[in-house]
ZAMARGU-4260 file (C-alpha; in steps of 0.2 Angstrom, whole numbers, plus 5000, padded with zeros to 4 digits):
<rodrens>
0) 4701/4871/4828 | 4697/4853/4823 | 4684/4860/4810 | 4698/4870/4802 | 4709/4854/4799
5) 4694/4846/4789 | 4691/4862/4778 | 4703/4857/4764 | 4695/4840/4762 | 4678/4847/4762
10) 4683/4860/4748 | 4691/4845/4738 | 4675/4835/4739 | 4665/4850/4734 | 4677/4852/4719
15) 4674/4834/4714 | 4655/4836/4716 | 4655/4851/4704 | 4666/4842/4692 | 4654/4827/4692
20) 4640/4839/4690 | 4648/4848/4675 | 4652/4831/4667 | 4634/4824/4669 | 4627/4840/4662
25) 4639/4839/4647 | 4634/4821/4644 | 4615/4825/4646 | 4617/4839/4633 | 4626/4827/4621
30) 4613/4813/4623 | 4598/4825/4620 | 4607/4832/4604 | 4609/4814/4598 | 4590/4810/4602
35) 4585/4826/4592 | 4596/4821/4578 | 4588/4804/4576 | 4571/4813/4577 | 4577/4824/4563
40) 4583/4809/4553 | 4566/4801/4554 | 4558/4818/4548 | 4547/4818/4564 | 4553/4833/4573
45) 4541/4846/4565 | 4527/4833/4567 | 4530/4829/4585 | 4533/4847/4590 | 4517/4853/4582
50) 4509/4847/4598 | 4510/4863/4608 | 4522/4860/4623 | 4530/4844/4617 | 4548/4847/4616
55) 4559/4838/4603 | 4568/4829/4617 | 4551/4824/4625 | 4545/4817/4609 | 4561/4808/4606
60) 4561/4800/4623 | 4543/4794/4620 | 4547/4787/4603 | 4562/4779/4610 | 4551/4769/4622
65) 4537/4765/4609 | 4548/4762/4594 | 4539/4763/4578 | 4521/4769/4581 | 4514/4761/4565
70) 4516/4744/4573 | 4502/4748/4585 | 4484/4745/4579 | 4477/4760/4588 | 4481/4775/4599
75) 4473/4766/4614 | 4486/4752/4611 | 4500/4764/4614 | 4492/4770/4630 | 4490/4752/4636
80) 4508/4749/4631 | 4513/4763/4643 | 4502/4756/4657 | 4491/4772/4657 | 4475/4764/4652
85) 4462/4763/4666 | 4454/4746/4669 | 4441/4741/4681 | 4445/4728/4694 | 4433/4713/4694
90) 4433/4697/4702 | 4417/4686/4703 | 4403/4698/4709 | 4416/4711/4716 | 4419/4727/4705
95) 4432/4739/4711 | 4437/4756/4705 | 4445/4759/4688 | 4463/4761/4690 | 4478/4763/4679
100) 4485/4746/4676 | 4504/4751/4676 | 4507/4735/4667 | 4516/4743/4653 | 4533/4751/4651
105) 4538/4761/4666 | 4551/4772/4656 | 4537/4776/4643 | 4526/4782/4657 | 4540/4793/4664
110) 4543/4800/4647 | 4524/4804/4645 | 4523/4810/4662 | 4537/4823/4659 | 4529/4828/4643
115) 4513/4833/4653 | 4522/4847/4663 | 4527/4856/4647 | 4511/4853/4639 | 4500/4860/4654
120) 4510/4876/4653 | 4508/4880/4634 | 4495/4869/4627 | 4478/4876/4629 | 4468/4860/4625
125) 4477/4850/4638 | 4476/4864/4651 | 4458/4866/4648 | 4456/4847/4649 | 4466/4847/4666
130) 4455/4861/4673 | 4439/4852/4668 | 4445/4835/4675 | 4450/4843/4692 | 4435/4855/4694
135) 4420/4846/4687 | 4406/4842/4700 | 4403/4823/4695 | 4418/4811/4696 | 4431/4825/4700
140) 4449/4819/4698 | 4464/4822/4709 | 4478/4832/4701 | 4488/4816/4699 | 4474/4807/4690
145) 4471/4822/4679 | 4489/4822/4674 | 4489/4804/4670 | 4474/4807/4659 | 4483/4821/4650
150) 4498/4809/4648 | 4487/4797/4639 | 4480/4810/4628 | 4498/4816/4623 | 4502/4798/4618
155) 4486/4796/4608 | 4489/4813/4599 | 4507/4809/4596 | 4501/4792/4588 | 4489/4801/4577
160) 4502/4814/4572 | 4515/4802/4568 | 4505/4788/4559 | 4495/4800/4549 | 4510/4812/4545
165) 4499/4827/4549 | 4503/4841/4561 | 4493/4843/4576 | 4476/4852/4575 | 4470/4859/4592
170) 4452/4858/4586 | 4454/4839/4583 | 4463/4837/4599 | 4449/4845/4609 | 4437/4834/4599
175) 4427/4850/4595 | 4424/4853/4614 | 4418/4870/4619 | 4429/4869/4634 | 4444/4872/4623
180) 4436/4886/4614 | 4431/4895/4630 | 4449/4892/4637 | 4456/4901/4621 | 4446/4916/4624
185) 4452/4916/4642 | 4470/4915/4637 | 4468/4929/4624 | 4461/4941/4637
</rodrens>
């Protein structure tokens, strides 16, 4: 009987939780719409989304963290700004493994990391790169390391697309690698 007395309070809390959830979803939808409208105002939506798998919201989140990409001297500088550039640890005669520095903007790393998930599902170049990095015999990467490498590649490609004002080209993104060409024939089958 004691449980029945608490039942109205539990349902009231559930109602509040659902109301909070609906409000949060509404705010998220509003923020995403405003992010995409800024991307549209800058005439970057078509360019940024020419990268297969990169959504307008994902591109806007990355660009919100980087600011104007033309202020960077190179695509590598953008990757370093995100803290995704590997660097060897050296001290005196000691040389350690190369690791991601994480010395950049954490929010930019998160935005790039989120972009990886969509790109791995629909972008043949990045899917082939991920498979290659995780399955090669020499210096095989863990899935997390390979996703980090793909996140850096997305930042480099976005830099190239935005600064050159040219849509993404899968052949250029694959650096002419045969692995991507083989992957496209696999996807077509």
